[in-house]
N, C-alpha and C positions, 0 to 999 in steps of 0.2 A: 665764274659763272655758276648760278644756282640752278640745278636741274631737278624737277619733280618727276617721280616715277609715274608712268601711266597707270600701272596696276594700283598704285596708292590712290590715284584720283578715282578710278573705277570702284575701288573698295569704299571710298568715302561716299560716292554717289549711290551705291547700293545700300549702304547704311542709312543714308538720308531717305532713300525710297522706302526702306523697311519702316523707319520711324514715322514717315508720313502715312503709310498704309495702316500702321498700328493706331495712330491718332484718329484716322478716318473711321476705322472699325469701332473704336471706343465711342466716338461721337454717334455713330449709327446705332450702337447698342443702347446708349443712353436715351436717344430719341425714341427708340422702340419701347423701352421700359416706360418712359413718360407717357407715350400714347396708350399703352396697355393700362397704366394706372388711371388715366383720364377716362378710358372706356369703362373700367370697373366702377369708378365713382359715378359716372353717368347712369350705368345700369342699376346701381344701388339706389340712386335718387329716383329713377323711374319706378323701381319696384316699391319703394316707400310711398311714392305718390299714388300708385295704383292701389296699394293696400289701404291707404287713408281714404281714397275715393270710394272703394268698395265698402269700407266700414261705415262711412257717412251715408252712402246710398242705402245700405242695409238698415241702418238706424232710422233713416227717414221712412223707408218702406214699412218697417215694424211699427213706428209711431202712427203712420197713416192708417195701417190696418187696425191697430188697437183703437184708434179714434173712431173709425168707421164702425167697428164692431160695437163699441160702447154706444154710439149714436143709434145704431139699428136696434140694439137691445133696449135702450132707453125708450125709443119711440114705440117699440112693440109692447113693452111692459106698462107704459104709462099712457094715459089719455092726454094728448097734447092739444086738444081742441080749444082749451082756454087761451093758448098763445096767439091764436089768430081768429 
């Protein structure tokens, strides 16, 4: 008759439990790292979009201001009655 020691079974179960806990911890750490990388990428994209929008809006404002100044100076300096 073959008899398995109870302590041996308990030891194997504890070893299996430790391995499962280690695998779960590794999976959780990998998921947290992936989430952090995704958050960093999203913030970088948002910052780049905000910088581009600010630059474009600033350029448009500068162009409009220059255009208005040129039109005002032209209309003040020249007699535009012949146009209408």
